[in-house]
N, C-alpha and C positions, 0 to 999 in steps of 0.2 A: 504494500500500500504506500501511497505517496503522501499520506496524512499523518500527523502527529498531534497528540493532545486530546483531552476530554472536554474541557470548557474553553480553554484558549487553544484553538485548533489551527494548525498551519497545513496547507496543501501546496506542495511545490510542483512546478512544471517547467518545461523547457529543456533544451539540449545545448551542448557546447558550441556547435556550428549551425544551430537552427536560427530562427528569427530572434530569439531572446530567451531569458529565464525570468520566472516570476513566482509569486507566492500569493495565496489567498489566506488572509488571517480572519478567522471567524471567532466570535465570542469576545472580541475586544469591547469593553464597556463604552457606552456613549459618553460624550463630554470630555474626552481626553484631548488636550491641545496637540495637534499633529500636523506637520508640514513635510514636504519633500526634503527640506533642508535638515530636519531632525534625523531623517534616515540616511541622508547622503553622507553625513560625517562618518558614520560607521562603515558604510560601503567603501568610502575612500581608504579606510584603514586596511581593507582587504585587497585593494587594487595592487597590481604589480608595481614594485618600486624600481630602484636602480641598483646596480651592483651585480656581483657574480650569481647571486641566488635567483635573480628574477628572469622571467620569460620575456621575450621580445614582443609578444602579443600585447598590443596597447588598446584597451577598450576604455571608452570614456565612462562607462557604467553610470550613466545619468538615471537617477530614480524617477519614475513617474507613478503617481497615485491615480489609479483609474476609477476607483469607487470607494465608498465608505467614509468619506469626509465631506463636510460642508462648512464653509466659513472658517476653516482652520481647526475644526473640532471633529472627532469621530462621531458618527451618527448611530452606531450600534449595528449597522449593516456590515456584511463582509467587506473587508478592506483588500482590494486588489492592487498589487504592486508589481511594476514591470521594469526590467532593464533590457534594452535592445542590444543585440550583437551587431557590431559594425565591422570589426577587424577579423574577418574569418577567411580561411583558406583551406580548400578541400583537397588540393592536388597531392599533398604528401600522404594523405590517408587513402586516396583512390588507389595508389600503388600497392598498398598493403592491406587492402580491404579483406582479403581472405587469408591473411597471415596474422593470426592473433598475437598481439604484443604481450610478452611475458609480464606478469604483474598487473595487467589491466583486466577489465571485465569483458574484453572482446569475445573470448571463447564462450564464457558462461552465458553472456547475453545472446550470442548467436544461437546457442543450443536452446535456451529457454524460450526465445521468441521466434524460433524457426527461421532465422536468417533475416527477419524483418526489422530488427533493432537498428537504430541510427548508428552507423559505424564511424561517422565523422568526429574525430577527436574524443571518442568515448561516449558520445551521445549524452544520455541522462546520467551516466555513471561518471562523467567528468567532474573534476573539482569545480568547474564553472557553476554547477548547481548551488554551490555554497553561497553565492551572492544572494540567492533567495533566502537562505538561512539567516544571513546577516540582516537583511531587511526586516524579517519577522522579529529577530532579536532586538532590533532597535525599538520597536513598539513595546516589546515585553519589558525592556529595561526602563522605559518611561513609566510604565505601570508600577514596576518594582520601586522606582524612586519615591513613590507615595508612601512606601513602607520603610524607607530609608535603607533598602537593600541594594547593595552595590556589587557588581560582578567585575572582577579584574582577571586578565589572563596575560601571561608573559612566557617567553622562551627560557627554559632552564637548561637545555642541552641540545647540541647539534654535533653529529659526527663523533660522539663520545667526549666532547669538550663540555664540561659542566660549569654553569655559572655558580658563583658563591651565593649562599643564602643572603637575602636582602630583606630589609624591613619593608612593610607594606607602603610606607610613605615614599621610600626610594623607588619602589616598583611603580607606584603611581606617577612619580615625577620623571623617571628616566626611560622606562620600557617603551612607552608610546612614541618617543622621539627617536629611538634607536632603529636603524634600518632592519635589524634582525629581531626587534621587539624584545631585546634582552636588557635587563637593568644593570648588568655587570659589564661595563664598557670594555674592560680588559679581556674578558671572556668573549665578548662580541667580536672584538678584533681577531682573536684566534679562530673563532668560528668562520668569520668571513674569509680568512686566509685558507682555511681547510676547504671551504666551498669552492673557492677559486681554483685551488689545486685539483680538486676532484673533477670540477667541470672541464678543466683543460685536458684531463685524461678521458673525457667522454662519459663520466659517471655522475652519480648523484648521492646525496646524503639525507638521512632522516634525523629525527630528534625527539625531544620531549617538551611538551607545553604544560604549564601549571595553571589551573583556573582556581580562583578563590572568590567565594561569595560571602560578603560581610553583612552583618545585621540581619541574618535570616531568622524569621520568627520560629519559635519552638513549635513543633507539632506538624510540620509539613511532611506529607507522605501518607500513603494508604496501604498499609501492609495487609495480606502478606505478598500479594503479587504485584501491587502497584507501589512498591517501596520507592522512597525518594532516590536512593542510590541506583536502584534498578532502572528507573525511568531516565535518570541522568545518563547512565551508561548507554541505554538504548539510543538516546538522542545524540550523544557524542559519537557513538559508533556508526551513526548514519553519515558522518563526514567521511568521504571516500578514502582518504589516506590513513585513517586511524585504525590501528591494529591492537591496541591495548588501553585499558582504563584501570586506574587504581585510586582508592580513596584513603586519605590520611596516610598512615604508615604503609598501607597496601601490602605488597608481598614481603616487605621487611618484617611484618608482624609474625609471619610464619617462622622466623628465626629468633623470636623473643620468648621470654617467660611471661606468664600472665602478670606478674608483678611489675614487669618492665613495660608492658603494653597497655595496661589498664589506665584510664584517665580518672584520677580521683576528683570527686565533687568538692567544691569549695564555695564559699559565699563571698562575693566581691561587690562592693557598692550596692548591697541589698539584693543582688541577683545571684541565682545559682548558676555557676559556670564550672568548667573542669580545669584542673591545674595544667594539664597537657591536652593535646588534641590528636592523639594517635588514631581516633575513630574518624577524623576528618569531618566532624560536625554532623555525623549521621549515626544513630544507634538504633538498631532494630528496624531500620528502614525509615526512621523518623528523624527530622532535624532536631538537634539538641540545643540550638541557639548559638553554638560555637561556629566559627567560620567553616563553611563547606569547602574542603580542599580536595581537588581532583587532579591527577597527573595523567597525561594523555600521550601515548606512544604513536608517533607519526612515522610511517615507513618512508624509505627513500623514494623519490620520484621514479616510477617504473619506466618512463620514457627516457632512454639514455642513447647517446650517440654510438656506443659500442655495439658491434655486431653480436647478435644473439641467436640461439637455436629456437625454432618454432616449427609449425607444420603448415602445409597448404591445405586449407579446408576443402577446396575444390578437387585437387589432385590426390588428396589423402596420402601425402608423402612428406618426408622431412624437408625443411626449408631453412634458409638463413634470413635474418631480418636486421636491417639497420633503420631505426626510427628517425624520420625527419620531423619537420614541424618545429613549433616554438614551445619550449617547456622550461619550467623552473628547475634549476639544479638542486634546489632545496625548497620544499613546499612549506616548511615549518613557519616562517614569519607570516605568510599569508593566512595560515590556518589559525593563528592566535585569535583574531577577532571572531572567527567562526566558532571556536570553542566557547568563548564568552557568550556568543549569541545563543548557542544551544543550551547553555546553562540557564540563561535568562528566560528562554522560552519555557523550559521545564519548571523552573521555580515559579514563574508567573501562573502557569496552569494550576499548580498545586495551591498557590495563594488564593486563586479564584475558587477552587474547590473548598478551601477552608473558610471562605466567606470574608477574607481579609481585605479584598478589593471590592468595592460596591459595583453594581451593574450600571449605575449612572453616576458619573463624577461631576460634582457641583462645586 
């Protein structure tokens, strides 16, 4: 299905080299101030930048609101948002139409849809669809602002080069301005150098993104099957390049004793909090009021310049493949705002389910 959410529902559509990509947001309360500029600033963070990591494809990514607002406010009707594709080129993909690219969904989509799936640039399985995720996330964040809930995401690792732990204030101040969305300037420089070397060799790199949601109300989540961490993982794993998600201490918890991993409860300024946050702000599938912390593993861009083995689907014989076209040598920086967007969408949906956001905003 191409829809996500129960009360705040998003339905995404479009393809990498089709006419455009878009999203329909249903369930947004009426009366929310909303303009194209509100959404554009988030979409701009996702656009290709400069430097070794970036693709040479240059899309303006101008957001258009097609429905759901009047006089600068949401009406309660479905909000349709659209970005048109302008800088497309199919020739590189025509040459390899029946030679599935390793690491891409070319083969699985070909088999599932009987050869009718859009083969140009990955079609709906391209990272291009994440522009729609970011548009929906911008609306979700505006609604979360009413609760004082803030979602921050930043790069913490690329190509095995890890950033030093930083304060939230430093992350807020520095990550957004950094070309790799990394708050550690020294690590960012080493990452950029590694990306440049790897790209020169015709290859690509992956990395890790951390998302943090602050001031999350206690009680979000609907166990047992609609747990907060379960739905967050589902939303984040919909991002095409994501291959792993962990919360709080994550897999490190498996190597600890209970006494090391438990988060003791304490009272601070009249509120119940935990002294540590190994649970990542979620206990039993329900938000605890502590920051929700998620780390996301992003795979290396599968479109690389090196020659690779594949098969010819028409001739049913082995083939060699060299992928042309325009691709990011590292998708991590562009995925940072996408992770934040999917966290915001999920948290907003649960906040509506909990009745914390009114159906009409006055």
